[in-house]
C-alpha positions in Angstrom: -7.4 -1.3 -6.4 -10.0 -2.5 -4.1 -11.3 -0.6 -1.1 -12.9 -2.3 1.8 -14.9 -1.0 4.6 -13.0 -1.9 7.9 -16.1 -3.4 9.5 -15.7 -7.1 9.7 -12.5 -7.1 7.7 -9.7 -9.1 9.4 -6.2 -8.3 8.3 -5.1 -11.8 9.2 -7.7 -13.3 6.9 -6.7 -11.0 4.0 -3.0 -12.0 4.5 -3.9 -15.7 4.7 -5.9 -15.5 1.5 -3.1 -13.8 -0.4 -0.6 -16.3 0.9 -2.9 -19.2 -0.1 -3.2 -17.7 -3.6 0.7 -17.7 -3.9 0.9 -13.9 -3.3 3.3 -12.1 -1.0 1.2 -10.1 1.4 2.8 -6.8 2.4 0.9 -4.5 5.0 1.3 -0.8 5.5 -0.2 0.5 8.7 -2.1 3.7 8.2 -1.2 7.0 9.8 -2.9 10.4 10.1 -0.6 12.7 8.3 1.0 12.7 4.8 4.5 12.7 6.3 3.8 9.8 8.7 2.0 7.8 6.0 5.0 8.2 3.6 7.3 7.2 6.4 5.1 4.1 7.2 5.3 3.0 3.5 9.0 3.1 3.6 9.3 1.3 6.9 6.6 -1.2 6.4 7.7 -2.2 2.9 11.4 -2.0 3.7 12.3 0.7 1.2 16.0 1.5 0.8 17.7 4.2 2.8 17.6 6.6 -0.1 13.8 6.6 -0.1 12.9 10.2 -0.2 9.5 10.2 1.7 7.7 12.0 -1.1 5.2 10.9 -3.7 7.7 10.5 -6.5 9.9 8.4 -4.3 6.9 6.4 -3.3 6.0 5.7 -6.9 9.7 4.8 -7.8 10.1 2.4 -4.8 6.6 0.8 -5.5 7.6 0.3 -9.1 10.9 -1.4 -8.0 8.8 -3.6 -5.6 6.4 -4.5 -8.4 9.3 -5.4 -10.8 11.4 -7.4 -8.3 11.7 -11.1 -8.7 9.5 -13.1 -6.5 5.8 -13.8 -6.1 3.0 -11.6 -7.1 2.6 -8.7 -4.4 -0.7 -8.0 -2.5 -0.1 -4.6 -1.0 -2.7 -3.9 1.8 -2.9 -0.5 3.3 -4.6 -1.0 6.6 -6.3 1.9 8.3 -6.2 4.0 5.1 -9.2 5.8 6.4 -7.0 7.5 9.1 -5.4 9.7 6.4 -8.5 10.0 4.4 -10.2 11.6 7.5 -7.4 13.8 8.6 -6.0 15.0 5.3 -8.3 14.0 2.3 -6.0 15.7 -0.2 -3.0 13.6 1.0 -5.0 10.4 1.0 -6.1 11.1 -2.6 -2.5 11.7 -3.7 -1.2 8.5 -2.1 -4.1 6.6 -3.5 -3.5 7.9 -6.9 0.1 6.9 -6.7 -1.0 3.4 -5.7 -3.4 3.2 -8.6 -0.7 4.4 -11.0 1.8 1.6 -10.1 -0.9 -1.1 -9.9 -2.1 -0.1 -13.4 1.5 -0.4 -14.7 2.1 -3.8 -13.2 -1.3 -5.6 -13.1 0.4 -9.0 -13.4 2.7 -8.2 -10.4 1.0 -6.1 -7.9 -2.6 -5.6 -6.5 -3.5 -3.0 -4.0 -6.2 -3.2 -1.2 -7.2 -0.4 1.0 -8.9 -1.1 4.2 -10.9 1.9 5.6 -11.2 2.0 9.4 
């Protein structure tokens, strides 16, 4: 997982770089609370209706995403710093879930966090 300082980082540039490399760029827009962040992952990544809005469900759905047919996935969590600032423990838990899934599927998924 790479973590970028938001100063000078353009989301459009990251998406374009991922697309140029043949990757599918998916963006999750950061929120300030654990519940809102988990909901944003579900909404922004198009998780199925049965997504449970908890860390176990996040891991399960990210695993499904990583194993799905299609191009390599570049998952970009924009404004991850919002949760880190407002709820550091929740931020760490979500980041740990992302690291876990990325480590299980390094040939299928890469995660980038943008702190702003």
